[in-house]
PyMOL CGO cylinders between C-alpha atoms (Angstrom):
from pymol import cmd
from pymol.cgo import CYLINDER

trace = [
    CYLINDER, -0.01, 0.05, -0.05, 1.24, 3.49, -0.89, 0.3, 1, 1, 1, 1, 1, 1,
    CYLINDER, 1.24, 3.49, -0.89, 1.78, 6.01, 1.88, 0.3, 1, 1, 1, 1, 1, 1,
    CYLINDER, 1.78, 6.01, 1.88, -0.25, 9.08, 1.38, 0.3, 1, 1, 1, 1, 1, 1,
    CYLINDER, -0.25, 9.08, 1.38, 2.05, 12.06, 0.52, 0.3, 1, 1, 1, 1, 1, 1,
    CYLINDER, 2.05, 12.06, 0.52, 1.38, 15.75, 1.53, 0.3, 1, 1, 1, 1, 1, 1,
    CYLINDER, 1.38, 15.75, 1.53, -0.29, 17.66, -1.34, 0.3, 1, 1, 1, 1, 1, 1,
    CYLINDER, -0.29, 17.66, -1.34, 1.38, 20.71, -2.35, 0.3, 1, 1, 1, 1, 1, 1,
    CYLINDER, 1.38, 20.71, -2.35, -0.55, 23.96, -2.84, 0.3, 1, 1, 1, 1, 1, 1,
    CYLINDER, -0.55, 23.96, -2.84, -0.62, 24.98, -6.46, 0.3, 1, 1, 1, 1, 1, 1,
    CYLINDER, -0.62, 24.98, -6.46, 1.84, 27.82, -5.84, 0.3, 1, 1, 1, 1, 1, 1,
    CYLINDER, 1.84, 27.82, -5.84, 4.36, 25.54, -3.95, 0.3, 1, 1, 1, 1, 1, 1,
    CYLINDER, 4.36, 25.54, -3.95, 3.97, 23.06, -6.79, 0.3, 1, 1, 1, 1, 1, 1,
    CYLINDER, 3.97, 23.06, -6.79, 4.65, 25.81, -9.36, 0.3, 1, 1, 1, 1, 1, 1,
    CYLINDER, 4.65, 25.81, -9.36, 7.74, 27.12, -7.29, 0.3, 1, 1, 1, 1, 1, 1,
    CYLINDER, 7.74, 27.12, -7.29, 9.13, 23.46, -7.03, 0.3, 1, 1, 1, 1, 1, 1,
    CYLINDER, 9.13, 23.46, -7.03, 8.89, 22.79, -10.78, 0.3, 1, 1, 1, 1, 1, 1,
    CYLINDER, 8.89, 22.79, -10.78, 10.25, 26.04, -11.91, 0.3, 1, 1, 1, 1, 1, 1,
    CYLINDER, 10.25, 26.04, -11.91, 13.24, 25.90, -9.51, 0.3, 1, 1, 1, 1, 1, 1,
    CYLINDER, 13.24, 25.90, -9.51, 13.96, 22.18, -10.45, 0.3, 1, 1, 1, 1, 1, 1,
    CYLINDER, 13.96, 22.18, -10.45, 13.72, 23.00, -14.26, 0.3, 1, 1, 1, 1, 1, 1,
    CYLINDER, 13.72, 23.00, -14.26, 16.29, 25.73, -13.65, 0.3, 1, 1, 1, 1, 1, 1,
    CYLINDER, 16.29, 25.73, -13.65, 18.59, 23.61, -11.74, 0.3, 1, 1, 1, 1, 1, 1,
    CYLINDER, 18.59, 23.61, -11.74, 18.25, 20.94, -14.35, 0.3, 1, 1, 1, 1, 1, 1,
    CYLINDER, 18.25, 20.94, -14.35, 19.31, 23.54, -17.06, 0.3, 1, 1, 1, 1, 1, 1,
    CYLINDER, 19.31, 23.54, -17.06, 22.03, 24.90, -15.05, 0.3, 1, 1, 1, 1, 1, 1,
    CYLINDER, 22.03, 24.90, -15.05, 23.51, 21.68, -13.60, 0.3, 1, 1, 1, 1, 1, 1,
    CYLINDER, 23.51, 21.68, -13.60, 22.16, 18.79, -15.62, 0.3, 1, 1, 1, 1, 1, 1,
    CYLINDER, 22.16, 18.79, -15.62, 19.72, 16.07, -14.49, 0.3, 1, 1, 1, 1, 1, 1,
    CYLINDER, 19.72, 16.07, -14.49, 21.83, 14.10, -12.09, 0.3, 1, 1, 1, 1, 1, 1,
    CYLINDER, 21.83, 14.10, -12.09, 23.47, 17.05, -10.47, 0.3, 1, 1, 1, 1, 1, 1,
    CYLINDER, 23.47, 17.05, -10.47, 20.29, 19.00, -10.11, 0.3, 1, 1, 1, 1, 1, 1,
    CYLINDER, 20.29, 19.00, -10.11, 18.64, 16.20, -8.22, 0.3, 1, 1, 1, 1, 1, 1,
    CYLINDER, 18.64, 16.20, -8.22, 21.43, 16.24, -5.77, 0.3, 1, 1, 1, 1, 1, 1,
    CYLINDER, 21.43, 16.24, -5.77, 21.56, 19.82, -5.50, 0.3, 1, 1, 1, 1, 1, 1,
    CYLINDER, 21.56, 19.82, -5.50, 17.96, 20.15, -4.79, 0.3, 1, 1, 1, 1, 1, 1,
    CYLINDER, 17.96, 20.15, -4.79, 17.71, 17.26, -2.27, 0.3, 1, 1, 1, 1, 1, 1,
    CYLINDER, 17.71, 17.26, -2.27, 21.04, 17.82, -0.37, 0.3, 1, 1, 1, 1, 1, 1,
    CYLINDER, 21.04, 17.82, -0.37, 21.29, 20.34, 2.69, 0.3, 1, 1, 1, 1, 1, 1,
    CYLINDER, 21.29, 20.34, 2.69, 23.24, 23.41, 1.88, 0.3, 1, 1, 1, 1, 1, 1,
    CYLINDER, 23.24, 23.41, 1.88, 24.27, 25.34, 5.09, 0.3, 1, 1, 1, 1, 1, 1,
    CYLINDER, 24.27, 25.34, 5.09, 24.77, 28.28, 3.09, 0.3, 1, 1, 1, 1, 1, 1,
    CYLINDER, 24.77, 28.28, 3.09, 21.26, 28.37, 2.02, 0.3, 1, 1, 1, 1, 1, 1,
    CYLINDER, 21.26, 28.37, 2.02, 19.97, 27.13, 5.37, 0.3, 1, 1, 1, 1, 1, 1,
    CYLINDER, 19.97, 27.13, 5.37, 18.32, 23.98, 4.35, 0.3, 1, 1, 1, 1, 1, 1,
    CYLINDER, 18.32, 23.98, 4.35, 17.56, 21.67, 1.36, 0.3, 1, 1, 1, 1, 1, 1,
    CYLINDER, 17.56, 21.67, 1.36, 16.73, 23.78, -1.79, 0.3, 1, 1, 1, 1, 1, 1,
    CYLINDER, 16.73, 23.78, -1.79, 13.67, 21.68, -2.65, 0.3, 1, 1, 1, 1, 1, 1,
    CYLINDER, 13.67, 21.68, -2.65, 12.37, 22.37, 0.89, 0.3, 1, 1, 1, 1, 1, 1,
    CYLINDER, 12.37, 22.37, 0.89, 13.03, 26.15, 0.51, 0.3, 1, 1, 1, 1, 1, 1,
    CYLINDER, 13.03, 26.15, 0.51, 11.30, 26.67, -2.88, 0.3, 1, 1, 1, 1, 1, 1,
    CYLINDER, 11.30, 26.67, -2.88, 8.35, 24.75, -1.62, 0.3, 1, 1, 1, 1, 1, 1,
    CYLINDER, 8.35, 24.75, -1.62, 8.10, 26.87, 1.58, 0.3, 1, 1, 1, 1, 1, 1,
    CYLINDER, 8.10, 26.87, 1.58, 8.05, 30.29, -0.09, 0.3, 1, 1, 1, 1, 1, 1,
    CYLINDER, 8.05, 30.29, -0.09, 8.65, 32.83, -2.68, 0.3, 1, 1, 1, 1, 1, 1,
    CYLINDER, 8.65, 32.83, -2.68, 11.81, 33.96, -0.64, 0.3, 1, 1, 1, 1, 1, 1,
    CYLINDER, 11.81, 33.96, -0.64, 13.17, 30.47, -0.59, 0.3, 1, 1, 1, 1, 1, 1,
    CYLINDER, 13.17, 30.47, -0.59, 12.63, 30.17, -4.27, 0.3, 1, 1, 1, 1, 1, 1,
    CYLINDER, 12.63, 30.17, -4.27, 14.55, 33.52, -4.68, 0.3, 1, 1, 1, 1, 1, 1,
    CYLINDER, 14.55, 33.52, -4.68, 17.45, 32.13, -2.52, 0.3, 1, 1, 1, 1, 1, 1,
    CYLINDER, 17.45, 32.13, -2.52, 17.86, 29.02, -4.39, 0.3, 1, 1, 1, 1, 1, 1,
    CYLINDER, 17.86, 29.02, -4.39, 17.47, 30.68, -7.74, 0.3, 1, 1, 1, 1, 1, 1,
    CYLINDER, 17.47, 30.68, -7.74, 20.22, 33.10, -6.81, 0.3, 1, 1, 1, 1, 1, 1,
    CYLINDER, 20.22, 33.10, -6.81, 22.39, 30.20, -5.66, 0.3, 1, 1, 1, 1, 1, 1,
    CYLINDER, 22.39, 30.20, -5.66, 21.77, 28.63, -9.15, 0.3, 1, 1, 1, 1, 1, 1,
    CYLINDER, 21.77, 28.63, -9.15, 22.61, 31.92, -10.93, 0.3, 1, 1, 1, 1, 1, 1,
    CYLINDER, 22.61, 31.92, -10.93, 26.00, 32.28, -8.93, 0.3, 1, 1, 1, 1, 1, 1,
    CYLINDER, 26.00, 32.28, -8.93, 26.88, 28.80, -10.07, 0.3, 1, 1, 1, 1, 1, 1,
    CYLINDER, 26.88, 28.80, -10.07, 25.92, 29.66, -13.67, 0.3, 1, 1, 1, 1, 1, 1,
    CYLINDER, 25.92, 29.66, -13.67, 27.42, 32.97, -13.79, 0.3, 1, 1, 1, 1, 1, 1,
    CYLINDER, 27.42, 32.97, -13.79, 30.22, 33.42, -11.18, 0.3, 1, 1, 1, 1, 1, 1,
    CYLINDER, 30.22, 33.42, -11.18, 31.37, 36.69, -10.05, 0.3, 1, 1, 1, 1, 1, 1,
    CYLINDER, 31.37, 36.69, -10.05, 34.09, 37.86, -12.65, 0.3, 1, 1, 1, 1, 1, 1,
    CYLINDER, 34.09, 37.86, -12.65, 37.54, 38.10, -11.23, 0.3, 1, 1, 1, 1, 1, 1,
    CYLINDER, 37.54, 38.10, -11.23, 39.01, 41.42, -12.24, 0.3, 1, 1, 1, 1, 1, 1,
    CYLINDER, 39.01, 41.42, -12.24, 41.76, 41.25, -14.92, 0.3, 1, 1, 1, 1, 1, 1,
    CYLINDER, 41.76, 41.25, -14.92, 45.27, 42.38, -13.55, 0.3, 1, 1, 1, 1, 1, 1,
    CYLINDER, 45.27, 42.38, -13.55, 47.07, 44.78, -16.03, 0.3, 1, 1, 1, 1, 1, 1,
]
cmd.load_cgo(trace, "trace")
């Protein structure tokens, strides 16, 4: 018998799907699954939980993915 899962609100499900798709685009499928499900001290938890919880969590996770995709440029020394 299958355990009953907690049903997400439409907004939480949308945030989860959007953030997961972004992670897959930035990291690739396997790395995205690992990233979304592993605890990250710098984010304060698992990204999947953060995006489900709130828009602020989604923004935090998307910011972390942006940093991975577009690391801050290192100034060129002349």
